[in-house]
N, C-alpha and C positions, 0 to 999 in steps of 0.2 A: 526453435521450440517457442512458444508463446506462454507467458504467465501473466496473470493478472496483478496489477500493482495498484495499492491504495496511495494516493497523494492526499495529504493534508496540510492545509494552510494554517500557519500560526501566525501571531503579530510578529515574530522574529524571522521567520523562514518558511521553506516548505520541507516535509518529511515524507518519505515513502517507505512501505514495506510491500513484502511478498507473502500473502497468506500460505501459499504452498511451501515456502521456503523460510520456517521460522528463524528468526535472527538475521535474516537478510534485509538490511535497512540501509537508508542514506538519507542525507539532507543536502539542501542547496537554497541559494538566495533567490531563485526564480523557478517557474515550472519547468523550463528548458534544461536548467542546471540540475535540478533533482531527477529529472528523466536520464540525462547523461550518467549521473552518478549511480541511479539504481541499476540501469543497465550493466555498468561495470561491475557493481556488487553482486548481481545475479550471475554474471560470467565466472567471477571469482569464487562464488560460493560453489556453482556446479563444478569448476575445476577442482576445488578443495575436496568435495565429495567424491570426485572419480579418484583423485589421488589416494584418499583414504579407503578406497574400494568399496564405498556405498552406492548402492543403486541411484540412479538419477531419477528424482522425484518428477513424476508426470504430472503437469496441471490438472488438478481436479476440483477446481473452485469456479463458481459462477457468480455473477452478480445481477441482483434484481432491485429494483428501486420500489419500495412498499409504502402505500400511504396509510398513516395511522391517524386517530384522533389526537387532537392536542390535549394536554392536561387541563383542567379547569382553570388553573391560575395563569396559563399562558392565552388562553382564549379571553380572559378578563384583560390582560394588558393589550390585547390587539383591538378589543372594544373601545378602550380608553383613549 
């Protein structure tokens, strides 16, 4: 199975979550570590769902990059 994973970088670490599996999250000190951790978290999450008799959630998320206009304040900062 394949799930979309969102990885965010913060000043302290990396965090990941799976939109199709609410509550399935992980953190790590590097992109590689957070990917290992979220893979393990997904497997544990799915195993827990199966153990509880819940239906396995099929991935139903897609991602797109959308271009939007910057707010006027941000445009002013870029010009300066």
